[in-house]
Backbone bond lengths (Angstrom), bond angles and torsions (degrees), N, CA, C in turn:
res aa  C-N    CA-C-N  psi(-1)  N-CA   C-N-CA  omega(-1)  CA-C   N-CA-C  phi
1 M - - - 1.463 - - 1.529 109.54 -
2 R 1.322 116.30 139.47 1.457 120.80 178.84 1.522 108.56 -85.56
3 V 1.319 114.96 89.63 1.466 121.87 -173.87 1.524 111.21 -58.37
4 K 1.305 116.76 -47.85 1.462 120.50 -175.51 1.519 111.84 -62.29
5 V 1.321 117.35 -37.93 1.464 121.11 179.64 1.526 110.13 -61.36
6 L 1.335 116.86 -44.58 1.465 120.55 -180.00 1.522 111.71 -65.78
7 L 1.322 116.41 -41.61 1.463 120.09 179.57 1.530 110.71 -64.76
8 K 1.326 117.02 -42.54 1.462 120.84 179.28 1.523 110.99 -65.81
9 H 1.317 116.37 -36.44 1.463 120.31 178.86 1.532 110.31 -64.37
10 A 1.330 116.51 -41.43 1.467 120.78 -179.66 1.525 111.14 -67.31
11 M 1.334 116.92 -37.72 1.460 121.74 -174.05 1.519 113.02 -88.95
12 G 1.331 116.81 -35.18 1.450 120.72 -169.11 1.516 114.98 -61.27
13 H 1.331 117.75 -45.16 1.465 120.97 -176.27 1.521 110.64 -61.40
14 H 1.322 117.27 -44.20 1.462 120.78 -178.16 1.522 111.62 -68.23
15 T 1.327 116.07 -36.17 1.462 119.23 176.76 1.525 110.18 -63.63
16 D 1.312 116.80 -47.33 1.467 121.04 179.44 1.530 111.10 -61.68
17 L 1.334 116.48 -40.51 1.462 120.06 -179.13 1.528 110.73 -67.41
18 A 1.324 117.19 -41.34 1.469 120.91 178.58 1.530 110.13 -62.32
19 I 1.317 117.09 -42.59 1.461 121.39 178.68 1.526 110.64 -64.90
20 S 1.325 116.75 -38.26 1.460 120.93 177.31 1.524 110.94 -62.01
21 V 1.330 116.77 -41.03 1.464 120.53 177.63 1.528 110.32 -63.39
22 L 1.321 117.00 -43.67 1.458 120.49 178.82 1.531 111.05 -62.16
23 D 1.321 116.67 -42.13 1.467 120.87 -179.17 1.523 111.99 -64.95
24 S 1.320 116.13 -41.33 1.464 119.54 -172.28 1.523 113.86 -87.43
25 M 1.325 117.07 -31.73 1.463 119.98 -173.06 1.525 113.95 -111.21
26 C 1.304 116.77 -23.96 1.455 119.35 -174.59 1.529 109.43 -144.70
27 P 1.329 117.49 68.62 1.458 120.85 -174.20 1.526 114.42 -75.33
28 R 1.318 117.38 1.98 1.466 121.12 -179.03 1.521 108.93 -136.10
29 K 1.318 115.90 179.20 1.460 119.91 176.02 1.528 108.69 -63.06
30 P 1.352 118.52 133.12 1.465 120.70 -176.27 1.525 112.49 -55.99
31 K 1.331 115.18 131.89 1.461 120.83 177.18 1.525 111.61 -131.06
32 T 1.334 115.92 -43.84 1.461 120.16 -178.05 1.524 110.58 -96.25
33 R 1.342 116.21 169.97 1.468 121.41 177.85 1.518 110.28 -60.37
34 K 1.337 116.96 -39.39 1.457 120.45 178.80 1.523 110.92 -64.20
35 D 1.328 116.31 -39.70 1.463 120.21 177.02 1.522 110.73 -60.29
36 Y 1.321 116.03 -46.68 1.466 120.13 -178.59 1.529 111.68 -64.06
37 D 1.332 116.99 -37.98 1.463 119.99 177.76 1.527 110.58 -62.42
38 A 1.338 116.58 -44.80 1.466 120.56 178.78 1.527 110.51 -63.53
39 Y 1.317 115.10 -40.19 1.454 121.47 178.67 1.532 110.74 -59.89
40 E 1.326 115.95 -45.30 1.462 120.52 -178.91 1.526 111.09 -68.00
41 V 1.336 117.50 -37.96 1.462 120.45 177.05 1.529 110.03 -61.80
42 A 1.331 116.96 -44.97 1.469 121.07 179.83 1.522 110.57 -61.65
43 L 1.326 116.77 -42.98 1.463 120.39 179.98 1.529 110.97 -65.94
44 T 1.321 117.21 -39.54 1.464 121.25 179.52 1.530 110.83 -63.61
45 V 1.333 116.43 -43.63 1.466 120.80 177.37 1.527 110.26 -62.19
46 F 1.313 116.31 -43.98 1.465 120.67 -179.01 1.528 110.84 -61.79
47 L 1.328 116.97 -44.93 1.466 120.00 -179.01 1.527 111.95 -69.98
48 A 1.331 117.70 -24.46 1.464 119.53 172.38 1.522 109.55 -62.27
49 G 1.333 116.79 -39.27 1.463 120.48 176.22 1.516 112.21 -66.20
50 I 1.335 116.37 -40.62 1.469 120.52 175.77 1.525 109.83 -59.95
51 D 1.331 116.25 -44.53 1.461 121.88 -178.95 1.529 110.73 -60.00
52 K 1.331 116.84 -47.07 1.467 120.72 179.27 1.525 111.58 -62.93
53 T 1.333 115.19 -43.30 1.462 119.64 -177.34 1.520 111.50 -65.79
54 L 1.319 117.21 -43.42 1.466 120.13 178.01 1.525 110.82 -67.55
55 G 1.339 116.76 -34.36 1.463 119.88 176.64 1.522 111.08 -63.75
56 M 1.327 116.63 -42.46 1.462 120.33 176.85 1.529 110.30 -62.40
57 A 1.324 116.27 -42.04 1.462 120.06 178.99 1.528 110.86 -62.52
58 C 1.328 117.40 -39.91 1.465 120.48 179.46 1.524 111.36 -64.29
59 V 1.332 117.49 -39.21 1.460 120.83 176.07 1.528 109.96 -63.19
60 M 1.337 117.26 -43.29 1.460 120.76 177.91 1.524 111.05 -61.23
61 L 1.327 116.14 -38.75 1.473 119.67 -179.28 1.522 111.28 -73.51
62 Y 1.323 116.87 -25.64 1.467 119.19 171.23 1.521 109.87 -67.67
63 V 1.336 116.70 -45.95 1.461 120.90 177.14 1.522 110.02 -59.91
64 A 1.331 116.77 -36.90 1.466 121.70 -178.77 1.524 112.82 -74.16
65 G 1.337 116.94 -8.83 1.461 119.98 -179.64 1.511 113.59 84.46
66 V 1.326 117.49 10.62 1.465 121.46 -178.98 1.523 111.30 -84.44
67 L 1.329 117.13 -42.59 1.455 121.91 -179.03 1.524 110.66 -102.36
68 D 1.300 115.42 138.57 1.458 121.73 177.84 1.525 110.30 -66.99
69 K 1.320 115.85 143.40 1.471 119.98 -176.35 1.515 112.52 -60.99
70 D 1.325 118.10 -35.39 1.458 120.17 -177.83 1.526 112.14 -74.06
71 W 1.342 116.55 -19.69 1.465 118.57 174.19 1.524 110.09 -86.26
72 A 1.302 116.69 -48.88 1.462 120.82 -171.54 1.519 113.29 -77.32
73 T 1.332 117.38 -42.05 1.469 120.69 -174.42 1.534 110.02 -135.42
74 P 1.332 117.14 74.78 1.470 120.35 -176.74 1.519 112.54 -53.06
75 F 1.310 116.04 132.46 1.467 121.44 -175.89 1.522 111.79 -59.20
76 K 1.331 117.32 -37.31 1.467 120.16 -173.74 1.528 112.92 -65.67
77 Y 1.349 117.22 -16.05 1.454 119.62 -179.65 1.523 112.78 -96.58
78 E 1.316 117.20 2.69 1.459 119.74 -178.08 1.525 110.21 -84.51
79 D 1.311 116.43 100.87 1.459 120.61 177.30 1.520 111.41 -87.27
80 T 1.336 117.17 -27.37 1.454 121.70 -176.87 1.520 110.04 -119.59
81 P 1.330 118.72 122.81 1.464 120.81 178.87 1.528 110.97 -56.46
82 G 1.315 116.02 141.45 1.459 120.91 178.08 1.513 114.58 83.85
83 T 1.341 117.54 2.96 1.459 121.60 -176.71 1.521 110.85 -99.30
84 L 1.344 116.08 133.58 1.461 121.62 173.72 1.522 108.08 -110.72
85 I 1.324 116.80 127.49 1.457 120.81 177.25 1.521 108.17 -149.41
86 C 1.334 116.43 135.55 1.459 120.68 177.73 1.523 108.09 -95.03
87 T 1.319 116.60 119.70 1.461 121.19 -174.40 1.523 112.83 -105.91
88 K 1.315 117.75 11.21 1.454 120.21 178.96 1.527 110.20 -66.81
89 F 1.344 115.65 149.86 1.456 119.78 174.59 1.521 109.82 -65.14
90 L 1.321 115.59 156.22 1.461 120.56 -176.39 1.523 112.04 -55.54
91 G 1.325 116.78 -42.85 1.464 119.49 -179.75 1.512 112.96 -59.74
92 K 1.337 116.80 -37.81 1.465 120.91 179.03 1.524 111.05 -69.45
93 K 1.330 116.89 -37.64 1.464 120.01 177.51 1.523 110.36 -63.36
94 I 1.331 115.81 -45.83 1.467 119.88 179.11 1.518 110.49 -59.89
95 E 1.323 116.62 -46.20 1.465 121.26 -178.97 1.531 111.58 -60.00
96 K 1.319 116.81 -45.89 1.467 120.79 -177.88 1.529 110.94 -67.28
97 L 1.315 117.27 -46.44 1.468 120.34 -177.32 1.527 111.37 -68.68
98 R 1.314 117.38 -31.33 1.459 119.45 175.91 1.534 110.28 -69.63
99 Q 1.328 116.77 -39.25 1.471 120.40 176.69 1.523 110.99 -59.53
100 L 1.323 116.11 -37.61 1.464 120.59 179.90 1.524 112.65 -75.96
101 G 1.334 116.82 -15.19 1.461 120.18 -175.22 1.511 112.80 83.15
102 A 1.352 116.41 18.69 1.466 120.40 -176.14 1.518 113.07 -86.45
103 I 1.330 117.76 -20.85 1.465 121.13 175.78 1.518 109.05 -136.57
104 K 1.330 115.72 152.87 1.462 121.23 179.40 1.521 112.38 -126.57
105 A 1.316 117.81 -21.14 1.466 121.50 -175.02 1.518 111.27 -60.76
106 G 1.334 116.13 139.37 1.458 120.67 177.71 1.519 111.41 -77.19
107 L 1.326 117.01 114.40 1.462 121.45 -175.34 1.526 113.16 -122.23
108 E 1.325 116.89 -17.29 1.463 120.14 -170.18 1.535 113.15 -61.05
109 D 1.330 117.83 -40.90 1.467 119.81 -178.86 1.528 111.05 -64.92
110 F 1.324 116.10 -38.31 1.463 119.40 178.40 1.530 110.77 -66.80
111 V 1.325 116.45 -38.38 1.467 120.15 178.85 1.522 110.31 -65.30
112 A 1.333 117.06 -43.30 1.461 120.89 178.57 1.524 111.08 -60.75
113 Q 1.322 115.88 -39.24 1.467 120.41 179.01 1.522 110.53 -67.78
114 R 1.337 116.66 -43.33 1.468 120.63 177.34 1.520 110.77 -60.64
115 N 1.329 116.53 -43.30 1.467 120.69 -179.34 1.523 111.77 -63.25
116 A 1.336 115.58 -39.82 1.464 119.17 178.60 1.525 110.50 -64.45
117 F 1.317 116.50 -38.90 1.471 120.93 179.52 1.523 110.91 -67.39
118 M 1.335 117.37 -40.74 1.462 121.35 -174.84 1.522 113.13 -84.08
119 H 1.326 116.92 -37.32 1.470 120.19 -170.87 1.528 112.94 -121.29
120 G 1.319 116.52 1.99 1.458 119.64 -166.93 1.512 116.62 -78.38
121 Y 1.308 116.19 73.13 1.463 121.15 171.82 1.509 107.38 -134.44
122 E 1.332 116.14 134.71 1.462 118.00 -173.74 1.517 111.49 -141.66
123 A 1.317 114.40 154.38 1.455 122.30 171.93 1.524 107.21 -118.09
124 K 1.312 116.27 130.22 1.459 120.70 -177.84 1.522 110.56 -124.12
125 A 1.318 115.09 137.83 1.462 121.78 167.50 1.522 104.74 -121.21
126 H 1.317 116.36 109.38 1.460 118.96 -171.26 1.523 110.15 -156.62
127 Y 1.333 114.01 171.32 1.457 119.76 175.39 1.517 109.18 -89.06
128 I 1.322 115.51 137.64 1.454 121.38 175.41 1.521 108.55 -124.87
129 L 1.327 115.77 155.86 1.452 121.12 -178.87 1.519 110.79 -96.90
130 N 1.301 115.98 134.30 1.459 122.54 172.36 1.515 108.77 -113.98
131 I 1.309 116.32 130.67 1.465 120.01 177.36 1.525 108.53 -86.69
132 V 1.292 115.80 123.24 1.465 122.36 -178.78 1.516 108.82 -113.11
133 E 1.322 115.74 127.10 1.460 118.89 -176.46 1.519 112.44 -67.14
134 D 1.315 115.97 -39.22 1.458 119.87 179.10 1.524 110.10 -98.81
135 G 1.269 117.29 164.58 1.454 121.48 175.91 1.520 112.21 80.25
136 D 1.331 116.07 -139.45 1.469 121.34 -174.53 1.525 113.42 -77.84
137 G 1.295 118.92 -14.03 1.467 120.77 175.56 1.512 114.27 99.33
138 L 1.329 119.61 -42.82 1.456 123.05 -179.17 1.520 109.98 -127.25
139 V 1.313 115.97 132.98 1.460 121.37 177.54 1.524 108.75 -128.63
140 A 1.323 116.60 126.64 1.459 121.14 176.99 1.525 109.00 -95.21
141 K 1.320 116.51 127.18 1.451 121.18 -176.92 1.521 110.17 -131.64
142 A 1.321 116.67 137.05 1.463 120.84 177.95 1.523 109.62 -73.66
143 A 1.338 114.94 137.90 1.462 119.17 -178.81 1.518 109.69 -150.57
144 M 1.314 116.09 162.83 1.460 122.25 176.79 1.521 108.27 -122.32
145 T 1.326 115.57 133.44 1.467 120.12 -178.88 1.520 110.05 -133.35
146 F 1.324 115.67 148.74 1.457 122.63 175.04 1.519 108.08 -127.96
147 G 1.331 116.28 142.05 1.452 116.93 176.88 1.510 113.19 169.63
148 A 1.332 114.89 171.14 1.458 121.70 177.89 1.519 109.63 -75.80
149 I 1.334 115.41 147.23 1.452 120.67 175.80 1.525 108.40 -75.91
150 D 1.314 115.80 131.00 1.456 119.61 179.00 1.522 110.08 -62.52
151 C 1.311 115.38 137.75 1.466 121.53 -178.89 1.519 108.54 -120.60
152 F 1.325 116.68 121.66 1.451 121.20 -179.31 1.526 108.27 -109.29
153 P 1.326 117.16 104.52 1.468 120.24 -172.71 1.526 113.72 -59.44
154 N 1.321 114.71 138.34 1.458 121.13 168.86 1.521 107.83 -86.91
155 P 1.321 116.91 158.66 1.469 118.33 177.92 1.528 110.89 -58.69
156 F 1.325 116.64 125.22 1.466 121.55 176.72 1.517 107.22 -147.81
157 N 1.323 116.72 121.08 1.452 120.88 -179.83 1.524 108.40 -147.55
158 K 1.328 116.04 -174.22 1.464 120.27 -176.74 1.526 111.85 -61.35
159 R 1.313 116.81 -40.48 1.463 120.35 -178.51 1.530 110.43 -64.61
160 I 1.341 116.10 -43.70 1.459 120.22 179.69 1.525 110.95 -65.69
161 A 1.342 116.70 -41.23 1.465 120.54 179.31 1.523 110.70 -59.28
162 R 1.325 116.45 -48.58 1.467 119.91 -179.60 1.523 111.23 -64.94
163 S 1.324 117.13 -40.79 1.463 121.47 -177.79 1.518 111.82 -64.54
164 I 1.341 116.46 -47.01 1.465 120.45 -179.58 1.521 110.13 -66.65
165 S 1.331 117.06 -43.54 1.456 121.03 179.87 1.527 110.50 -56.98
166 K 1.316 116.83 -48.39 1.461 121.23 -179.38 1.522 110.92 -64.03
167 A 1.330 117.49 -43.60 1.464 121.01 -177.69 1.526 111.70 -64.19
168 V 1.340 117.02 -41.61 1.466 120.85 -179.43 1.525 110.30 -63.98
169 V 1.324 117.01 -46.36 1.465 120.94 -179.94 1.528 110.50 -63.34
170 E 1.324 117.32 -45.78 1.463 121.13 -178.96 1.523 111.28 -63.06
171 D 1.326 116.82 -45.74 1.466 120.38 -178.48 1.527 111.55 -62.93
172 L 1.331 115.95 -46.09 1.462 119.68 -179.22 1.522 111.12 -64.64
173 N 1.323 116.39 -44.50 1.458 120.17 -179.84 1.534 110.93 -60.76
174 T 1.321 116.68 -45.14 1.471 120.31 179.69 1.514 111.31 -61.46
175 Y 1.328 116.33 -45.40 1.471 119.55 -178.28 1.528 111.16 -65.42
176 I 1.334 116.69 -48.44 1.467 120.24 -175.87 1.527 111.81 -64.85
177 T 1.327 117.27 -40.13 1.467 120.68 -174.16 1.520 113.92 -85.44
178 T 1.343 117.76 -21.51 1.471 119.20 -176.86 1.523 114.17 -114.37
179 Q 1.326 117.48 -20.28 1.462 119.72 -175.11 1.525 113.74 -112.21
180 T 1.318 117.68 -0.33 1.464 120.23 -179.11 1.528 110.48 -133.09
181 E 1.331 115.89 173.07 1.460 122.27 177.35 1.529 111.24 -99.96
182 F 1.337 116.19 29.24 1.459 119.31 -176.16 1.521 111.91 -55.84
183 D 1.313 117.92 -49.73 1.463 121.16 -174.99 1.525 111.28 -59.14
184 T 1.340 116.55 -46.18 1.460 121.17 -179.48 1.520 111.49 -63.47
185 R 1.329 115.98 -46.43 1.460 119.89 -177.31 1.530 111.65 -71.02
186 F 1.321 117.01 -33.67 1.458 119.19 178.10 1.529 110.65 -69.03
187 R 1.330 116.89 -41.16 1.467 120.13 177.50 1.532 110.38 -62.44
188 K 1.321 116.41 -40.28 1.457 120.38 177.97 1.530 110.25 -61.43
189 A 1.333 116.05 -42.49 1.465 120.35 179.65 1.525 111.28 -64.96
190 T 1.324 117.61 -41.94 1.468 120.14 -179.95 1.525 111.42 -69.00
191 D 1.334 117.58 -34.84 1.467 120.32 176.20 1.525 110.41 -63.63
192 R 1.315 116.35 -42.63 1.462 119.82 178.53 1.526 111.02 -66.15
193 L 1.318 116.35 -37.84 1.453 120.11 178.65 1.524 110.53 -64.19
194 D 1.326 115.96 -43.93 1.468 120.17 179.54 1.525 112.50 -63.28
195 A 1.343 116.43 -28.03 1.459 120.92 -177.45 1.533 113.27 -84.45
196 L 1.327 117.43 -7.49 1.464 119.71 -179.31 1.524 110.25 -66.72
197 P 1.318 116.74 145.39 1.472 119.84 -176.41 1.517 112.53 -74.14
198 E 1.312 115.24 150.20 1.459 120.51 168.21 1.523 107.36 -81.46
199 F 1.307 116.69 162.87 1.456 118.89 177.39 1.516 109.38 -144.36
200 V 1.296 115.36 152.04 1.458 122.11 179.08 1.518 108.06 -98.23
201 R 1.313 116.53 129.01 1.454 120.38 -179.89 1.521 110.42 -65.26
202 P 1.300 117.53 122.44 1.472 118.97 179.27 1.524 111.47 -72.64
203 G 1.291 115.23 148.90 1.459 119.65 177.25 1.517 111.84 77.67
204 S 1.299 115.87 -170.79 1.460 119.87 -176.02 1.530 112.57 -126.37
205 T 1.329 117.39 15.78 1.460 119.66 -177.59 1.523 111.42 -69.15
206 H 1.335 115.36 143.03 1.453 121.33 174.97 1.534 110.20 -116.06
207 D 1.328 115.62 16.23 1.451 119.81 179.77 1.534 109.18 -66.75
208 R 1.329 116.60 122.83 1.461 120.72 -174.14 1.528 112.02 -62.02
209 D 1.323 117.41 -42.94 1.458 120.44 -178.50 1.528 111.05 -62.12
210 E 1.331 116.65 -40.52 1.461 119.97 179.31 1.522 111.01 -66.66
211 L 1.341 116.14 -40.22 1.464 120.17 179.26 1.531 111.15 -64.87
212 M 1.340 116.65 -42.90 1.463 119.83 -179.96 1.519 110.71 -66.37
213 E 1.318 117.07 -37.48 1.463 120.37 177.49 1.523 110.53 -63.09
214 L 1.341 115.96 -39.82 1.454 120.77 178.77 1.532 110.48 -65.95
215 L 1.343 117.21 -47.44 1.465 121.13 -179.75 1.523 111.69 -63.57
216 N 1.316 116.51 -42.40 1.464 119.73 178.99 1.518 111.58 -64.68
217 G 1.341 116.00 -36.36 1.460 119.52 177.70 1.521 111.72 -64.23
218 K 1.344 116.22 -43.74 1.463 120.24 177.53 1.530 111.02 -63.81
219 T 1.324 116.30 -41.54 1.465 120.40 179.70 1.523 110.82 -62.19
220 T 1.324 116.06 -44.23 1.462 120.28 -178.45 1.526 111.35 -65.26
221 S 1.319 116.79 -42.53 1.464 119.57 -175.27 1.525 113.00 -77.35
222 L 1.333 118.07 -34.27 1.465 120.85 -174.27 1.530 113.74 -99.83
223 I 1.322 116.85 -30.33 1.471 120.81 179.30 1.519 110.67 -103.10
224 G 1.309 115.62 -41.77 1.458 120.07 174.92 1.514 113.40 92.84
225 Q 1.331 114.73 153.58 1.450 119.15 173.44 1.522 108.43 -61.19
226 R 1.305 115.14 134.89 1.472 121.99 179.85 1.530 111.58 55.66
227 W 1.320 116.22 33.73 1.477 123.66 175.32 1.541 112.40 61.47
228 Q 1.302 117.88 28.44 1.478 119.07 -171.49 1.523 113.35 -59.60
229 H 1.347 117.87 -33.27 1.461 119.49 -179.46 1.535 111.61 -80.46
230 L 1.317 116.57 -22.45 1.471 119.19 177.34 1.527 112.08 -81.59
231 L 1.337 116.24 -28.34 1.457 120.19 -173.79 1.510 114.42 -103.36
232 S 1.331 117.01 -5.84 1.480 119.59 -176.91 1.535 111.21 -71.75
């Protein structure tokens, strides 16, 4: 399998789209509220590509035997037999892949900024300080506040987007192809898949639900949940 081609395909579209947003909506360093909104949209799109690319890498590392199945492809999220999908949050993917030495690019600050933009609303019940000119000078008073979490943008532009995108793809490709047995194990899985028997559908029903139940049953028994029969 051409690992790098797949990784570039997952990352490339989002990188191009993020750059397009920057070009069309925020062609300069952010200054106005509209600029910042465009900036955040571009960053969110870009990190969606990072998320997809790291998810693909995690699936490959599961196939390679590097990541445990319960971490990489939790059973409870498998709606379709024979499907591998990594459902970890982006921060967890970054943490795991960095521990393995599979990525080096600094992404955490961008993720924190994206999270603040997407989820950053909070309610606080806390003590605040009031400065009083007379008396003791400082008074602590309990108060309740509601509001958006302040977001302070990190530098993000077309050059950074392209640089990070390239570095992530290169690092993952190097690690997967030189530090793991992905290629060997994937070839073994495809050989086993090719050797599986064909079958003739019994009866003459064209009911879609019955056909899908039949196909899913064959997939589960011959391929296995999380490819267990292909990778064993």
